[in-house]
Structure formats: C-alpha cells, structure tokens
Backbone as a chain_set.jsonl record, in Angstrom:
{"seq": "MSDRKKNTAAAPLDGLLTQIRACRICAENPLKGKPLPHEPRPVIRASKSARICVAGQAPGTRVHATGIPFNDPSGDRLRDWMGVTRDTFYDESRIAIVPMGFCFPGLDDKGGDLPPRKECAPAWRDQVFEHLPNLELVLLIGQYAQTWHLGKARKKSMTETVLHWRDYGPAYLPLPHPSWRNNVWLKKNLWFEEEVLPHLRAEVARLTR", "coords": {"N": [[8.694, 65.096, -23.366], [7.848, 64.61, -20.59], [6.424, 64.328, -17.332], [6.186, 66.512, -15.817], [5.047, 69.85, -14.909], [4.307, 71.926, -17.65], [6.153, 74.615, -19.105], [4.8, 77.226, -20.439], [5.815, 79.548, -21.366], [8.191, 79.123, -22.562], [11.074, 79.738, -24.568], [11.418, 79.978, -28.217], [12.921, 77.139, -29.938], [15.52, 77.553, -31.15], [16.361, 79.921, -29.879], [16.289, 79.045, -27.255], [18.292, 77.047, -27.234], [20.491, 78.677, -27.713], [20.538, 80.131, -25.332], [21.08, 78.029, -23.529], [23.622, 77.204, -24.364], [25.091, 79.328, -23.592], [24.981, 79.203, -20.907], [25.881, 79.598, -17.477], [25.313, 78.756, -14.965], [26.199, 76.665, -13.248], [28.773, 77.417, -12.695], [28.626, 79.977, -11.644], [26.433, 80.156, -9.936], [26.017, 77.815, -8.183], [23.973, 75.021, -7.153], [24.483, 73.23, -5.036], [27.365, 72.614, -3.055], [30.662, 72.925, -4.52], [31.442, 75.276, -7.147], [31.468, 74.691, -10.739], [34.6, 73.459, -11.766], [35.955, 74.465, -13.956], [35.893, 76.278, -17.105], [32.583, 76.607, -18.289], [31.15, 74.532, -20.845], [28.59, 73.96, -22.431], [27.011, 71.164, -23.938], [24.841, 70.173, -26.381], [22.439, 68.884, -28.669], [19.777, 69.428, -30.824], [16.634, 69.319, -32.538], [13.468, 70.292, -33.821], [12.387, 68.38, -35.476], [13.404, 65.947, -34.762], [13.124, 62.488, -34.056], [14.122, 60.685, -32.331], [15.682, 60.692, -29.158], [18.727, 60.883, -27.499], [19.361, 60.459, -24.276], [21.707, 61.08, -22.215], [24.333, 61.072, -19.7], [26.508, 63.105, -18.912], [28.916, 65.252, -20.532], [32.201, 63.877, -21.185], [35.804, 64.105, -20.76], [36.938, 64.186, -23.374], [34.774, 64.93, -24.94], [34.237, 67.404, -23.805], [36.493, 68.76, -24.668], [36.176, 68.819, -27.442], [33.566, 69.579, -27.961], [31.719, 67.959, -29.143], [29.172, 65.694, -28.784], [29.392, 62.414, -27.344], [31.75, 61.808, -28.632], [33.799, 59.789, -28.484], [35.205, 56.652, -27.217], [32.976, 55.524, -25.861], [30.88, 56.614, -27.303], [31.343, 55.381, -29.757], [30.686, 52.736, -29.134], [27.996, 53.084, -28.42], [26.876, 53.937, -30.87], [27.278, 51.6, -32.304], [25.598, 49.885, -30.852], [23.163, 51.07, -31.546], [23.18, 50.749, -34.262], [23.927, 52.643, -36.21], [25.563, 55.015, -38.394], [28.178, 57.507, -37.939], [27.391, 59.791, -39.334], [24.58, 59.599, -39.419], [24.029, 59.511, -36.67], [24.841, 62.039, -35.814], [23.101, 63.665, -37.14], [21.096, 66.022, -36.403], [18.519, 66.588, -37.128], [17.265, 64.221, -37.063], [18.12, 62.827, -34.77], [18.176, 63.837, -31.505], [20.388, 64.976, -28.937], [20.525, 65.035, -25.651], [21.909, 65.469, -22.802], [21.845, 64.726, -19.228], [23.366, 66.469, -17.751], [24.794, 69.329, -19.089], [27.409, 70.211, -19.19], [30.83, 69.149, -18.823], [31.411, 67.606, -15.794], [33.721, 67.394, -14.267], [36.396, 65.563, -12.569], [36.543, 62.844, -10.204], [38.317, 61.856, -7.161], [39.488, 59.5, -7.921], [39.826, 59.669, -10.573], [37.633, 59.248, -12.144], [34.609, 60.256, -13.902], [32.666, 62.823, -12.432], [29.254, 62.915, -11.096], [26.47, 64.124, -13.133], [26.015, 67.678, -13.136], [23.875, 69.305, -10.77], [22.438, 71.506, -11.495], [21.603, 71.701, -14.17], [19.367, 70.066, -15.188], [16.931, 70.894, -13.691], [16.839, 73.574, -14.51], [16.654, 73.597, -17.322], [15.664, 71.238, -18.601], [12.879, 70.452, -18.917], [11.97, 72.518, -20.564], [13.443, 72.08, -22.917], [12.405, 69.595, -23.8], [9.774, 70.269, -24.278], [9.985, 71.447, -26.729], [10.451, 69.474, -28.525], [8.521, 68.037, -30.302], [8.132, 65.828, -31.938], [9.269, 63.543, -30.986], [9.591, 60.063, -30.629], [10.948, 58.103, -29.374], [12.954, 57.826, -26.544], [16.16, 57.312, -25.51], [17.285, 56.156, -22.579], [20.045, 56.568, -20.965], [21.799, 55.175, -18.538], [21.577, 55.626, -14.91], [20.884, 58.236, -14.064], [19.422, 59.581, -16.088], [17.378, 57.721, -16.287], [16.169, 57.873, -13.763], [15.214, 60.538, -13.754], [13.394, 60.636, -15.965], [11.711, 58.388, -15.705], [10.847, 58.373, -13.109], [8.933, 57.258, -10.382], [8.423, 54.876, -11.6], [10.781, 53.705, -12.218], [12.955, 50.979, -11.529], [14.627, 49.416, -8.673], [17.327, 49.332, -9.233], [19.786, 50.074, -11.808], [20.287, 47.841, -13.402], [18.002, 46.223, -12.997], [16.059, 47.947, -13.98], [16.765, 48.149, -16.715], [16.475, 45.47, -17.382], [13.725, 45.213, -17.294], [12.856, 46.517, -19.572], [10.784, 46.409, -21.439], [8.58, 47.347, -20.099], [8.53, 50.071, -20.354], [8.16, 50.955, -22.877], [6.327, 52.312, -25.741], [7.752, 54.672, -25.662], [10.077, 55.079, -24.107], [13.36, 53.729, -23.676], [15.351, 52.117, -21.543], [18.864, 52.003, -21.011], [22.148, 50.643, -20.276], [25.105, 52.569, -19.457], [27.326, 53.092, -22.199], [30.014, 52.923, -21.547], [33.417, 51.722, -21.155], [33.718, 50.952, -18.58], [31.569, 49.42, -17.994], [32.011, 46.936, -19.048], [32.274, 44.491, -17.645], [29.702, 44.265, -16.613], [28.246, 43.927, -19.0], [29.188, 41.443, -19.845], [28.183, 39.831, -17.855], [25.497, 40.064, -18.203], [24.157, 38.839, -20.557], [21.711, 38.766, -21.792], [21.107, 41.352, -22.474], [22.421, 41.993, -24.9], [21.274, 40.02, -26.459], [18.487, 40.399, -26.35], [17.704, 43.138, -25.973], [19.269, 44.783, -27.713], [18.616, 43.962, -30.446], [15.95, 44.927, -30.595], [16.367, 47.66, -30.093], [17.946, 48.393, -32.355], [16.167, 47.882, -34.431], [14.101, 49.733, -33.916], [15.507, 52.154, -34.071], [16.313, 52.077, -36.752], [13.807, 52.212, -37.986], [12.915, 54.756, -37.192], [14.735, 56.519, -38.22], [14.608, 56.523, -40.919]], "CA": [[8.227, 63.834, -22.812], [8.024, 64.695, -19.147], [5.13, 64.496, -16.686], [6.211, 67.732, -15.014], [4.243, 70.947, -15.428], [4.925, 72.571, -18.788], [6.408, 76.043, -19.051], [4.248, 77.712, -21.703], [6.533, 80.741, -21.78], [9.51, 78.74, -23.05], [11.496, 80.414, -25.784], [11.569, 79.113, -29.383], [14.028, 76.225, -29.738], [16.814, 78.152, -31.48], [16.708, 80.838, -28.802], [16.537, 78.259, -26.045], [19.609, 76.432, -27.367], [21.47, 79.752, -27.544], [20.615, 80.39, -23.888], [21.74, 76.9, -22.869], [25.04, 77.186, -24.715], [25.735, 80.434, -22.878], [24.663, 79.035, -19.488], [26.994, 79.564, -16.523], [24.726, 78.56, -13.636], [27.001, 75.783, -12.4], [30.009, 78.102, -12.331], [28.379, 81.233, -10.945], [25.356, 80.047, -8.954], [25.802, 76.375, -7.976], [22.915, 74.66, -6.215], [25.096, 72.639, -3.846], [28.78, 72.341, -3.147], [31.563, 73.812, -5.219], [31.096, 75.594, -8.538], [32.183, 73.949, -11.774], [36.002, 73.832, -11.603], [36.543, 74.911, -15.213], [34.977, 77.079, -17.91], [31.479, 75.82, -18.816], [30.996, 74.337, -22.284], [27.395, 73.127, -22.584], [26.934, 70.367, -25.16], [23.482, 69.713, -26.64], [22.035, 68.92, -30.069], [18.333, 69.198, -30.856], [15.84, 69.888, -33.623], [12.052, 69.953, -33.659], [12.016, 67.229, -36.313], [14.021, 64.723, -34.246], [12.194, 61.448, -33.596], [14.845, 59.955, -31.297], [16.533, 61.496, -28.277], [19.703, 60.198, -26.661], [19.416, 61.138, -22.982], [22.854, 60.521, -21.527], [24.689, 61.585, -18.38], [27.171, 64.397, -19.047], [30.123, 65.116, -21.344], [33.469, 63.498, -20.591], [36.911, 65.004, -21.073], [37.117, 64.361, -24.815], [33.631, 65.706, -25.434], [34.451, 68.782, -23.356], [37.544, 69.357, -25.49], [35.757, 68.962, -28.837], [32.207, 70.103, -28.082], [30.917, 67.003, -29.921], [28.704, 64.676, -27.843], [29.723, 61.014, -27.603], [32.896, 61.762, -29.536], [34.755, 59.019, -27.692], [34.907, 55.22, -27.341], [31.6, 55.247, -25.44], [30.038, 56.94, -28.441], [31.499, 54.331, -30.767], [29.883, 51.582, -28.707], [26.578, 53.437, -28.499], [26.481, 53.897, -32.277], [27.185, 50.185, -32.663], [24.344, 49.385, -30.282], [22.033, 51.622, -32.291], [23.279, 50.351, -35.655], [23.948, 53.838, -37.056], [26.84, 55.639, -38.702], [28.375, 58.815, -37.325], [26.592, 60.783, -40.057], [23.193, 59.511, -38.935], [23.986, 59.834, -35.243], [24.995, 63.481, -35.623], [22.082, 64.386, -37.9], [20.176, 66.438, -35.346], [17.146, 66.593, -37.631], [16.718, 62.899, -36.768], [18.482, 62.381, -33.423], [18.561, 64.856, -30.53], [21.271, 64.487, -27.878], [20.218, 65.925, -24.519], [22.395, 64.832, -21.571], [21.303, 65.243, -17.972], [24.207, 67.633, -17.472], [25.315, 69.786, -20.379], [28.838, 70.493, -19.088], [31.702, 68.174, -18.161], [31.336, 67.94, -14.372], [34.996, 67.242, -13.596], [36.799, 64.211, -12.181], [36.644, 62.573, -8.774], [39.672, 61.587, -6.676], [39.999, 58.296, -8.568], [39.957, 59.924, -11.996], [36.381, 58.988, -12.843], [33.742, 61.418, -14.074], [31.691, 63.133, -11.389], [27.874, 62.872, -11.583], [26.018, 65.358, -13.796], [25.717, 68.807, -12.26], [22.475, 69.335, -10.358], [21.772, 72.725, -11.95], [21.136, 71.658, -15.562], [18.041, 69.507, -15.444], [15.838, 71.764, -13.25], [16.82, 74.855, -15.226], [16.478, 73.552, -18.772], [15.243, 69.992, -19.252], [11.476, 70.485, -19.347], [11.843, 73.438, -21.697], [13.958, 71.428, -24.125], [11.501, 68.549, -24.281], [8.576, 70.912, -24.823], [10.262, 71.852, -28.1], [10.755, 68.289, -29.325], [7.182, 67.455, -30.394], [8.062, 64.639, -32.789], [9.977, 62.412, -30.386], [8.885, 58.801, -30.442], [11.774, 57.211, -28.569], [14.027, 58.439, -25.758], [17.088, 56.326, -24.978], [17.644, 56.587, -21.223], [21.352, 55.956, -20.774], [22.283, 55.285, -17.175], [20.604, 55.802, -13.834], [20.431, 59.61, -13.878], [18.34, 59.811, -17.049], [16.266, 56.832, -15.947], [15.495, 58.424, -12.581], [14.498, 61.758, -14.124], [12.295, 60.43, -16.913], [10.794, 57.33, -15.295], [10.317, 58.661, -11.782], [8.639, 56.12, -9.521], [8.353, 53.65, -12.407], [12.121, 53.116, -12.273], [13.197, 49.903, -10.565], [15.568, 49.751, -7.606], [18.688, 49.429, -9.746], [19.875, 50.238, -13.246], [20.163, 46.52, -14.025], [16.601, 45.8, -12.97], [15.318, 48.831, -14.875], [17.035, 47.73, -18.091], [15.898, 44.14, -17.539], [12.283, 45.383, -17.511], [12.754, 47.542, -20.6], [9.488, 46.349, -22.131], [7.575, 48.078, -19.315], [8.625, 51.515, -20.568], [7.939, 51.283, -24.287], [7.331, 52.529, -26.787], [8.367, 56.004, -25.591], [11.372, 55.074, -23.447], [14.145, 52.491, -23.656], [16.49, 52.275, -20.635], [20.09, 51.324, -21.416], [23.319, 50.94, -19.453], [26.032, 53.474, -20.138], [28.214, 52.312, -23.062], [31.396, 53.079, -21.113], [34.212, 50.521, -20.928], [33.559, 50.558, -17.174], [30.468, 48.466, -17.913], [32.351, 45.696, -19.755], [31.947, 43.344, -16.794], [28.229, 44.183, -16.589], [27.789, 43.386, -20.283], [29.511, 40.02, -19.881], [27.31, 39.136, -16.907], [24.09, 40.218, -18.588], [24.134, 38.564, -21.993], [20.356, 39.025, -22.292], [21.039, 42.696, -23.033], [22.79, 41.91, -26.315], [20.398, 39.09, -27.159], [17.087, 40.818, -26.361], [17.482, 44.58, -26.055], [19.892, 45.405, -28.874], [17.826, 43.819, -31.682], [14.816, 45.849, -30.545], [16.907, 49.01, -30.247], [18.355, 48.627, -33.74], [14.97, 47.916, -35.287], [13.402, 50.994, -33.688], [16.319, 53.247, -34.619], [16.222, 52.012, -38.213], [12.462, 52.686, -38.368], [12.73, 56.176, -36.903], [15.713, 57.352, -38.933], [14.435, 56.355, -42.368]], "C": [[8.53, 63.781, -21.321], [6.654, 64.886, -18.534], [5.124, 65.707, -15.767], [5.402, 68.832, -15.689], [4.977, 71.684, -16.535], [5.087, 74.067, -18.556], [5.981, 76.643, -20.383], [4.973, 78.946, -22.209], [7.921, 80.422, -22.334], [9.811, 79.402, -24.379], [11.472, 79.452, -26.958], [12.859, 78.307, -29.272], [15.384, 76.856, -30.036], [17.283, 79.101, -30.376], [17.039, 80.11, -27.516], [17.916, 77.608, -26.098], [20.718, 77.466, -27.212], [21.651, 80.073, -26.069], [21.375, 79.277, -23.17], [23.24, 76.927, -23.133], [25.817, 78.331, -24.072], [25.577, 80.306, -21.361], [25.927, 78.944, -18.639], [26.49, 79.322, -15.091], [25.657, 77.764, -12.735], [28.305, 76.438, -11.954], [29.756, 79.306, -11.429], [27.316, 81.148, -9.853], [25.036, 78.58, -8.686], [24.722, 76.102, -6.94], [23.503, 74.13, -4.913], [26.592, 72.468, -4.1], [29.55, 73.369, -3.959], [31.065, 74.129, -6.625], [31.888, 74.712, -9.503], [33.647, 74.398, -11.782], [36.698, 74.293, -12.876], [35.499, 75.719, -15.984], [33.844, 76.205, -18.452], [31.543, 75.704, -20.339], [29.804, 73.41, -22.5], [27.36, 72.449, -23.952], [25.527, 69.819, -25.292], [23.219, 69.816, -28.133], [20.548, 68.607, -30.12], [17.708, 69.899, -32.045], [14.402, 69.453, -33.423], [11.654, 68.71, -34.427], [12.559, 65.913, -35.776], [12.968, 63.76, -33.721], [12.803, 60.587, -32.497], [15.62, 60.951, -30.451], [17.448, 60.572, -27.494], [19.85, 61.006, -25.379], [20.517, 60.49, -22.155], [23.109, 61.169, -20.183], [25.26, 62.993, -18.488], [28.415, 64.195, -19.908], [31.321, 64.644, -20.53], [34.562, 64.451, -21.043], [37.061, 65.245, -22.563], [35.98, 65.175, -25.414], [33.773, 67.164, -25.028], [35.476, 69.486, -24.244], [37.067, 69.66, -26.907], [34.403, 69.633, -29.009], [31.282, 69.195, -28.86], [30.471, 65.883, -28.991], [29.039, 63.261, -28.296], [30.833, 60.876, -28.646], [34.058, 61.043, -28.845], [34.428, 57.537, -27.843], [33.504, 54.835, -26.872], [30.631, 55.534, -26.573], [30.134, 55.904, -29.54], [30.655, 53.118, -30.408], [28.39, 51.889, -28.806], [26.091, 53.395, -29.94], [26.382, 52.463, -32.79], [25.917, 49.569, -32.108], [23.147, 49.825, -31.112], [22.028, 51.189, -33.753], [23.275, 51.531, -36.609], [25.383, 54.287, -37.322], [26.973, 56.941, -37.923], [27.513, 59.87, -38.01], [25.149, 60.778, -39.576], [23.095, 59.948, -37.486], [24.04, 61.339, -35.015], [24.069, 64.309, -36.514], [20.989, 64.801, -36.918], [18.745, 66.578, -35.836], [16.46, 65.26, -37.341], [16.97, 62.464, -35.324], [18.904, 63.582, -32.574], [19.457, 64.207, -29.48], [21.175, 65.472, -26.719], [20.671, 65.257, -23.219], [21.744, 65.438, -20.329], [22.079, 66.46, -17.501], [24.874, 68.059, -18.752], [26.829, 70.013, -20.367], [29.58, 69.323, -18.442], [31.793, 68.526, -16.685], [32.666, 67.891, -13.63], [35.239, 65.798, -13.181], [36.837, 64.066, -10.662], [38.088, 62.218, -8.409], [40.315, 60.377, -7.349], [40.139, 58.469, -10.087], [38.724, 59.601, -12.814], [35.544, 60.254, -12.958], [32.819, 61.59, -12.868], [30.274, 63.003, -11.952], [27.508, 64.157, -12.316], [25.728, 66.45, -12.776], [24.216, 68.871, -11.988], [21.714, 70.54, -10.916], [21.064, 72.553, -13.293], [19.678, 71.232, -15.71], [16.9, 70.401, -14.952], [15.722, 73.05, -14.057], [16.338, 74.716, -16.666], [15.691, 72.36, -19.321], [13.797, 70.017, -19.742], [11.285, 71.385, -20.556], [12.32, 72.789, -22.991], [12.949, 70.431, -24.672], [10.17, 69.107, -24.761], [8.749, 71.228, -26.308], [10.695, 70.692, -28.99], [9.463, 67.489, -29.526], [7.103, 66.149, -31.167], [8.793, 63.437, -32.216], [9.061, 61.201, -30.237], [9.654, 57.842, -29.544], [12.858, 58.01, -27.868], [14.875, 57.315, -25.174], [17.62, 56.842, -23.648], [18.927, 55.878, -20.819], [21.855, 56.212, -19.364], [21.22, 55.71, -16.181], [20.079, 57.227, -13.717], [19.281, 59.939, -14.826], [17.135, 58.951, -16.712], [15.48, 57.361, -14.75], [14.662, 59.642, -12.955], [13.252, 61.458, -14.951], [11.282, 59.391, -16.44], [10.194, 57.57, -13.923], [10.107, 57.395, -10.965], [8.539, 54.809, -10.284], [9.716, 52.977, -12.532], [12.251, 52.051, -11.193], [14.299, 50.311, -9.589], [17.003, 49.919, -8.092], [18.646, 49.64, -11.249], [19.686, 48.9, -13.942], [18.718, 46.074, -14.091], [15.75, 46.658, -13.899], [15.521, 48.415, -16.327], [16.425, 46.36, -18.364], [14.402, 44.208, -17.845], [12.014, 46.439, -18.582], [11.409, 47.557, -21.306], [8.408, 47.152, -21.404], [7.504, 49.549, -19.695], [8.391, 51.93, -22.021], [6.53, 51.745, -24.547], [8.122, 53.831, -26.63], [9.791, 55.994, -25.043], [12.045, 53.707, -23.577], [15.356, 52.712, -22.754], [17.669, 51.42, -21.088], [21.173, 51.559, -20.374], [24.181, 51.965, -20.176], [27.0, 52.648, -20.982], [29.696, 52.436, -22.707], [32.093, 51.73, -20.981], [34.091, 50.049, -19.487], [32.435, 49.545, -17.002], [30.757, 47.178, -18.67], [31.99, 44.458, -18.943], [30.44, 43.143, -16.741], [27.718, 43.533, -17.865], [28.06, 41.894, -20.378], [28.609, 39.213, -18.963], [25.851, 39.131, -17.346], [23.947, 40.062, -20.099], [22.756, 38.785, -22.605], [20.248, 40.409, -22.922], [21.347, 42.671, -24.53], [21.8, 41.053, -27.097], [18.97, 39.615, -27.328], [16.898, 42.314, -26.632], [18.039, 45.168, -27.35], [19.138, 45.161, -30.187], [16.625, 44.757, -31.731], [15.281, 47.277, -30.765], [17.237, 49.299, -31.702], [17.168, 48.707, -34.681], [14.232, 49.241, -35.143], [14.185, 52.167, -34.261], [16.243, 53.255, -36.148], [14.875, 52.556, -38.691], [12.347, 54.198, -38.243], [13.726, 57.09, -37.6], [15.624, 57.192, -40.437], [14.166, 57.684, -43.024]], "O": [[9.364, 62.999, -20.865], [5.797, 65.535, -19.135], [4.169, 65.914, -15.019], [5.107, 68.76, -16.882], [6.147, 72.032, -16.377], [4.264, 74.7, -17.896], [6.729, 76.573, -21.357], [4.775, 79.356, -23.353], [8.732, 81.322, -22.551], [8.923, 79.6, -25.208], [11.5, 78.238, -26.755], [13.794, 78.73, -28.592], [16.313, 76.704, -29.243], [18.451, 79.087, -29.987], [17.946, 80.499, -26.779], [18.637, 77.619, -25.1], [21.768, 77.169, -26.643], [22.774, 80.265, -25.602], [22.212, 79.545, -22.308], [24.038, 76.699, -22.223], [27.047, 78.305, -24.016], [25.99, 81.194, -20.615], [26.908, 78.305, -19.021], [27.177, 79.654, -14.125], [25.882, 78.143, -11.585], [28.878, 76.046, -10.937], [30.567, 79.62, -10.558], [27.298, 81.976, -8.943], [23.913, 78.139, -8.93], [24.57, 76.849, -5.974], [23.084, 74.524, -3.825], [27.018, 72.21, -5.226], [29.147, 74.526, -4.071], [30.344, 73.331, -7.224], [32.862, 74.069, -9.112], [33.915, 75.599, -11.804], [37.913, 74.493, -12.875], [34.35, 75.824, -15.554], [34.119, 75.15, -19.025], [31.935, 76.643, -21.032], [29.98, 72.213, -22.727], [27.639, 73.068, -24.979], [25.062, 69.083, -24.422], [23.718, 70.728, -28.793], [20.101, 67.626, -29.526], [18.19, 70.937, -32.499], [14.146, 68.363, -32.912], [10.679, 68.05, -34.068], [12.204, 64.854, -36.293], [12.035, 64.164, -33.028], [12.095, 59.848, -31.812], [16.15, 61.936, -30.965], [16.996, 59.594, -26.898], [20.398, 62.108, -25.392], [20.295, 59.484, -21.482], [22.202, 61.752, -19.588], [24.571, 63.968, -18.187], [28.918, 63.076, -20.004], [31.449, 64.96, -19.347], [34.278, 65.488, -21.642], [37.286, 66.379, -22.985], [36.2, 66.009, -26.292], [33.466, 68.062, -25.812], [35.338, 70.675, -24.535], [37.498, 70.643, -27.511], [34.112, 70.191, -30.067], [30.173, 69.598, -29.21], [31.321, 65.177, -28.45], [28.978, 62.949, -29.486], [30.84, 59.936, -29.44], [35.137, 61.602, -28.651], [33.466, 57.193, -28.531], [32.902, 53.916, -27.427], [29.673, 54.79, -26.783], [29.136, 55.579, -30.184], [29.99, 52.538, -31.266], [27.609, 51.039, -29.232], [25.008, 52.875, -30.211], [25.516, 52.145, -33.605], [25.232, 48.818, -32.802], [22.227, 49.043, -31.352], [20.992, 51.252, -34.414], [22.697, 51.453, -37.693], [26.297, 53.971, -36.56], [26.01, 57.42, -37.323], [26.964, 60.748, -37.345], [24.562, 61.837, -39.35], [22.174, 60.677, -37.116], [23.365, 61.86, -34.127], [24.239, 65.523, -36.626], [20.071, 64.031, -36.636], [17.832, 66.679, -35.016], [15.233, 65.168, -37.366], [16.124, 61.805, -34.72], [19.88, 64.261, -32.894], [19.302, 63.026, -29.17], [21.677, 66.594, -26.796], [19.884, 64.545, -22.594], [21.168, 66.524, -20.381], [21.506, 67.379, -16.916], [25.468, 67.23, -19.442], [27.461, 70.006, -21.423], [29.021, 68.599, -17.617], [32.21, 69.634, -16.345], [32.735, 68.308, -12.473], [34.403, 64.923, -13.407], [37.121, 65.018, -9.934], [38.976, 62.275, -9.26], [41.539, 60.239, -7.349], [40.521, 57.537, -10.794], [38.758, 59.669, -14.042], [35.742, 61.209, -12.207], [32.263, 60.62, -12.353], [30.105, 62.982, -13.171], [28.173, 65.178, -12.137], [25.25, 66.169, -11.677], [23.397, 68.54, -12.845], [20.488, 70.596, -10.823], [20.037, 73.187, -13.533], [18.864, 71.952, -16.287], [15.971, 70.655, -15.718], [14.619, 73.558, -14.262], [15.681, 75.619, -17.184], [15.107, 72.46, -20.4], [13.528, 69.634, -20.881], [10.527, 71.056, -21.468], [11.682, 72.927, -24.034], [12.667, 70.422, -25.87], [9.5, 68.474, -25.577], [7.772, 71.271, -27.055], [11.239, 70.901, -30.075], [9.323, 66.391, -28.986], [6.107, 65.432, -31.064], [8.925, 62.415, -32.89], [7.921, 61.306, -29.784], [9.088, 56.885, -29.015], [13.59, 58.773, -28.499], [14.373, 56.47, -24.434], [18.324, 57.851, -23.604], [18.9, 54.727, -20.384], [22.28, 57.318, -19.033], [20.114, 56.1, -16.554], [18.933, 57.419, -13.31], [18.276, 60.515, -14.407], [15.996, 59.4, -16.836], [14.251, 57.297, -14.738], [13.519, 59.765, -12.517], [12.174, 61.976, -14.66], [10.097, 59.512, -16.752], [9.137, 57.024, -13.607], [11.003, 56.556, -10.869], [8.567, 53.738, -9.677], [9.798, 51.808, -12.909], [11.729, 52.2, -10.088], [14.835, 51.416, -9.671], [17.807, 50.578, -7.433], [17.619, 49.42, -11.892], [19.0, 48.824, -14.961], [18.259, 45.599, -15.129], [14.824, 46.155, -14.536], [14.557, 48.335, -17.089], [15.913, 46.116, -19.456], [13.873, 43.364, -18.567], [11.033, 47.177, -18.489], [10.944, 48.617, -21.727], [7.435, 47.588, -22.02], [6.513, 50.213, -19.39], [8.422, 53.116, -22.348], [5.645, 51.598, -23.704], [9.065, 54.071, -27.385], [10.622, 56.801, -25.459], [11.381, 52.67, -23.586], [16.291, 53.413, -23.14], [17.502, 50.271, -21.495], [21.134, 52.561, -19.659], [24.003, 52.2, -21.371], [27.456, 51.599, -20.528], [30.547, 52.075, -23.519], [31.446, 50.715, -20.727], [34.333, 48.877, -19.197], [32.356, 48.88, -15.969], [29.839, 46.396, -18.915], [31.462, 43.488, -19.485], [29.949, 42.017, -16.812], [26.84, 42.671, -17.809], [27.249, 41.152, -20.933], [28.3, 38.055, -19.245], [25.066, 38.289, -16.909], [23.658, 41.019, -20.818], [22.645, 38.973, -23.817], [19.411, 40.632, -23.797], [20.619, 43.259, -25.329], [21.521, 41.328, -28.264], [18.314, 39.318, -28.326], [16.04, 42.705, -27.423], [17.367, 45.958, -28.013], [19.029, 46.091, -30.987], [16.314, 45.319, -32.781], [14.671, 48.023, -31.53], [16.848, 50.341, -32.23], [17.161, 49.505, -35.617], [13.786, 49.813, -36.138], [13.606, 53.07, -34.864], [16.124, 54.315, -36.762], [14.812, 53.276, -39.687], [11.745, 54.849, -39.098], [13.572, 58.311, -37.57], [16.49, 57.685, -41.159], [13.993, 57.748, -44.241]]}, "num_chains": 1, "name": "protein.A"}
C-alpha cells in the first residue's frame, strides 16, 4: 500500500523476511551520521494473509531485548485501543507488524528513543508491502509512519492528521503513539477516545474474524 514505484524483482515473502532479519545496513553502511551503536536485531512480523498492518516507529529497549514487537506497556495500550488479546495481536496470519525502523535506534541524551534509522524504509518498505496483498487497514502510529504512507496528504502536525482520520480511510488510520509520553496529549484530546477508538475497534474486530 504505497504509491511508490513497485519493485517487480522482490523476493518471495519468506526470503525477504530472512534478508531483513539478517540486515546490517545501519551498522555497516549508515546513510547519515553514526552507525547503529549496538548489534542489529531487526523486528518484523508479516504474512501474505494479514488484513491489518501495524506501522509503528521502531523497537524500544524491551522489544530489542526480547525480539517481540510491542512487548511493553505501549503494546498493552495499543492492544487495548484495538480491542484485541495478545494471541490475536501476535497472530501474523491476521496482523502484520512493520515498523518504520526494524532495529532499536538507541537512546538520546535525555534517555528517550532516537528516531527510526533512515536506512530501513528506503531499503525494505516497498518490498514488504508488495507482499501483503490482502491488507485492508494500515494503522499509522506516529508521525514517521504517517509521513511515509500519507505523503503530501498528511497534515502539518500529528494531532491534525489524527483529527482528520476520516480523510484517510478505509485503507489508513492515523494514530498517536501509545507511549506513556502521550498521556498529556490523550487527556487534552478526548475526541480521540470518543470518536477514533470505537471505529478502530470495530474495524479490527471485522478484519480479524
């Protein structure tokens, strides 16, 4: 689900996932700045039968340690937003999880996660989505996924983009990141819980039956 030119020579999905999980571009051939400061551990889950894709930012420290995407409090909140159990969320035959950056990018000087690495999306993203033919809904979590997938249709801010969520359906649904860092945002924007979450839960229930 991308408007970029398709790569018709992309490998079959199983082979492509094997290549991604062995990827070391950010450590050995970084696009800009310093290489990844630790051993790469790409995290991705995908199947051709998946009807939903969770397009997040990048793994955090706990996900990097376990290799399980959204295996943290943010994941607990996201699953609550979606109205699914862990079993359903991690059933890759129904839900693909394709972050903008596959590896934990490291921490900034204040202890927060750095942005997703710039190498992942150009190298792999279009190929992955070519092999997900049954997707009906992509959850765009945070500004990085929203910028990549929506392009010029994205509004000036994440808040405005999520506020206009109806403009991007039925294929895309922009969401804030479920991190605790957005607790203040959630309290200020009660319309998100009142308007967006019921729609999200209804669509997820329909697509995971």
